[in-house]
N, C-alpha and C positions, 0 to 999 in steps of 0.2 A: 215341831222341834220349838224346844225354848230358847230364847235367845240368851247367848253367854256375854256379849257386850252389844252395846250400843251406844253411838252419838247422836246427839237430837241438836240441831240448831249450835252446834259447837263453833265459836270464834274464839281465835288465839294469834296476840303477836307479841313477839319479845320485846322490852321495854326498847322505846324508841325508833322501832323499825314498823316496815309496814306488816299487815296481816299476814300470818303462815294458811290461818284457815279461816274461812270464814260461812258460817251458816252450814255449816258439814253435817249430814245427815248419812248415817250408814250402819249396818247391823252384821253380827256374825252369830252363827247358829250353835248350839251344844254338839260339840262332835265333828264341825267342820274344819278342815284346811284352807283357810284364805290367804292368798298372797296379794303384795301390793307391789306394785312396780312404778316406776317413773323415774325420771331423769335427777341425777344428783345434784341434791340441795333444794328440793321440790318441797319436803318438809315430811318425808317419809318417818324418820325418827324423831321428828316431834310427836306425831300420833303418839308413839310407843310412849315417850315421856310424860303424854297427859294421861293416857291408861293407867301409867305406875305411880303417878301423882308427884311425878319430880315437877310438875307445872300444872298451873292451876288454869282452866279454860276462863276467860271472861266474860263468856256469855255459854250460856245452853247447858245442857246435862251428858253427862257420860257414865253410863250405869254398868257395872259388872258383877258379876253373882257372887264372884269371891277375888281374892288378891290374885292378880297373874303374875307366874312367875318370867322370867326375863334371864335372855340367853344373848348374850353382845357377837360381834363379830370375831373378836379374839377370844380365846377360851378363857383367859385371864386365872388359869392355874397359879398356886404358888410355889414355886420351886422347892419350899423344903418342906413341903408335904407329899405325900406319898398319895398316888392315884386315889387308894380308898377315904383316907383324910380329906384329900379336894372335893371328892363328892360327898362326904359329909358333911360340909360345912355348914349347907342348907338347914342341917339337921338341929346342927350345934346352934344353929342362930334363932331356931324355934326353941329353945332349951335342955334339947338331949343332950347329955355327957357326951365328951370327945369315944370314949370306949365303947360306949354303947352306939353313937351315931357311927362310927365305924364300922360295929358288925352289920348294924341296918345296911348301909349303904353296900356293904360287900354281896349281902345275899341277891343284890343286883346285879353283879359285875357280869355271869355267863349271860343273862338276858340280855344285855347291853353290848355282847361281844367283847367282854373285856378280863373274862376268867383267864386266870393266872398273871394279870397283870395290879392286883392288889398293893402292893409291896414296891410298886416302879417308881420312880420320881417323872415329873414330866420331864425332865431332858432325854428321858430314856424312851419315852415315848412317841411314835409317830405323829404327825399333823391329824389324821383318822382317830387316833387313840386319844389323841387329847380333847377333840371335839366331842367323843363318845362320852367324856369321862366330865367334861363341861353339860352336856346334856343332860346324863345324870342327874348332876348335882341341880340343874335346872327342876327336871321331872320330881326329886325328893323335897320339891318346896311343898307338893300336895297340892299346887293351883291346877284347876281343870282348864284354865287358858294360859298358854304358853304363848309367849312374843319372842320369835327368833327374828333378831336381826343379821341377816345376812351371814348365817354362821360359818357357810363353805365358802366364801370367796377367797378365802386366802389359800385353800388346799390345791394340788396339781390336779388334771383334767382327771386322771383315772381315779383316784382317791374319790374327788368329788361325787362322781357318778356312783361311786360304792355307797357314799355317804347318805345321797340321794334314796337311794333304793334302800338301804339300811332305816332312813326316817321315815319314809312309807310306812314299810313293814310295822315300825315303834307305835306309828299314830294310828293305824289299824287295829294292832293288839292293846293300846290301853286308851284308845278313843279318848283321847285328850282333845282340845279345841286349840287348833292353832293359827296365829296369826303370822306370817312369814315375809319377812322383806328380801327383797333380791330383785339383781340387775339381770339376771338372765331368765329369758323368757321363756325357754327348753324347761328351765327348772320349774319355772311356776308352773309350766302344762303337765309335766310329770306329776308334780306334788298335789296339786291343788283340785278343789272341786268348784271354787269360784277365784278369779283374779278382778280385782281391783287396780284399773289403771288411773294416774295422776297425769294430766297432759295440761293443768293450767293450775298459776300460782296467782293470787292465793288459792288453795282449793276451795272450791266450792262444790264440788262434786266427783264424783270418781266413776269412772265410767266401769259397769260391771259386765266381766264376762263369765260365761258358764261352760267350763271345761269338759266337751262331748263324752269322756269317758267311764265307764264303772269305777267302782270303789277300788276292788283289786285290778291292779293296770301291770303292763311288763313295759320294759324301754322301748321295744319294737313297736309298740302302739302310738309312739311320735310320729311314724312314719305314714300313717294313715292319712289319705287327701286331706281329710277335713282338719287334721290336726297341724299339716303342713301350710294350709291355706291361713288357718285362725294364727299360725306363728307369724304370717308375714303381716296379717293385719295388725297384730301387737307390734310389731317391730314399725309397722309406719305409726302407729299412735305414739310412739316413744317418738318417734322422729318429729311429729308435731310439737310433742311438750319441749324437745330441746330446742326448740326455735323460740320457746316462748319467753 
């Protein structure tokens, strides 16, 4: 597989503060789903800011094949726009006229589980529906690399599980490359092919864990003995990181 993203000896510090990254190297291949887990404040979101070009690394190289699409923790839907108009925003930002952008976005509503919700406003949508609109907006950037920053953290437990299963199917269908930040170890295990664990600050190295599940997986796969053992191992690693 070809690399979709690579960090090569990247160091970064916010002005007047200690380093967040120090000589960090890692890569993500085309079509992979990779999760990053680590304690709050360890620098996970800084990685995304560097990939998006919102911050500039002081040293090293960050290479991506194309511009990345970004989905934040909150859906950030505009309350005065309908679901279709919100999804169409990324197309408008690329130069499409609003009417045409809304038409194109609407063609994806059925595939994203939003059929019949084109004209609904955010206040009339459930949390899961809002996240689907937000994901569609990110998808319509046309980016092959999608950066998802804890997109399900604000959802209730049942909706969260449903959205994880939905995202798993979408990623397999569209073959996008996904870099996913989460605090939820079980979520990372269910969705990912690989997991990067941050246990130190500044981040010099991320522990890589390969998830021993096939590309097509079911929720009950998480009850396999090797997955239960791996979950415990990851939780212990995170506990180490919290103590740092």
